[in-house]
C-alpha positions as CSV (number, residue, x, y, z in Angstrom):
1,M,0.1,-0.1,-0.1
2,K,1.2,3.6,-0.9
3,V,1.5,6.0,1.9
4,I,2.3,9.9,1.3
5,V,3.2,12.1,4.0
6,N,3.5,15.7,3.8
7,I,5.3,17.6,5.8
8,F,5.3,21.6,6.2
9,L,6.2,24.0,8.2
10,K,4.3,25.5,11.2
11,E,2.7,28.6,10.6
12,G,5.0,31.1,12.0
13,V,8.0,29.5,11.6
14,L,10.8,30.9,9.2
15,D,11.1,29.4,6.1
16,P,14.4,30.6,4.3
17,Q,14.3,28.2,1.7
18,G,11.1,29.5,0.5
19,K,12.3,32.9,0.7
20,A,15.6,32.0,-1.6
21,I,13.1,30.7,-4.0
22,Q,10.8,33.8,-3.9
23,K,13.8,35.8,-4.6
24,A,15.4,33.9,-6.7
25,L,11.8,33.8,-9.0
26,H,11.5,37.9,-8.5
27,S,14.9,38.3,-9.9
28,L,13.2,35.8,-13.3
29,N,10.6,38.4,-13.4
30,F,8.1,36.3,-11.9
31,N,6.9,39.4,-9.8
32,N,3.4,38.2,-9.2
33,I,4.2,35.7,-6.0
34,D,3.4,37.0,-3.0
35,D,4.8,34.3,-0.7
36,V,6.5,30.7,-1.0
37,K,6.6,27.6,1.5
38,T,8.5,24.8,0.9
39,A,7.7,21.3,2.4
40,K,8.7,17.5,1.9
41,Q,6.7,14.7,0.3
42,I,8.0,11.1,1.8
43,I,6.7,8.3,-0.1
44,L,6.2,5.0,1.3
45,E,5.2,1.4,0.2
46,L,3.9,-0.6,2.8
47,N,3.1,-4.4,3.5
48,E,0.0,-3.8,5.0
49,S,-3.9,-4.2,3.4
50,D,-5.5,-2.7,6.3
51,K,-5.5,1.3,5.9
52,I,-6.4,1.8,9.8
53,K,-3.3,0.2,10.8
54,A,-1.2,1.7,8.0
55,N,-2.1,4.8,9.0
56,E,-1.5,4.2,12.8
57,T,2.1,2.6,11.9
58,V,2.8,5.5,9.6
59,K,1.9,8.2,12.4
60,K,4.2,6.2,14.7
61,M,6.6,6.9,11.9
62,C,6.0,10.4,12.0
63,E,6.1,11.1,15.5
64,E,9.2,8.6,16.0
65,L,11.4,10.2,13.3
66,L,10.0,11.8,9.9
67,V,8.7,14.8,11.8
68,N,10.4,17.5,14.3
69,D,7.0,18.4,16.1
70,V,8.2,21.6,17.4
71,I,8.2,23.4,13.6
72,E,6.5,21.0,11.5
73,N,3.1,19.8,10.6
74,Y,2.1,17.0,8.6
75,E,-0.7,15.2,6.7
76,I,-0.7,11.4,6.1
77,V,-2.4,10.1,2.8
78,I,-3.8,6.8,1.9
């Protein structure tokens, strides 16, 4: 089963990579960009057919390793 974890910075956390991308886009005359936010996507292939068990497993992975819950939020897509 394919499971996708989208990880993004919490509101109010500075995103220097997003700002650098925004600055580069402006330098290329893409001036209609108001803000850029970056995120990470992790795609997992699980040997699990039960969606509830898969969600629980991936949630535990996020809590223990994949996500820094001080500065990041995440969503799990099954």
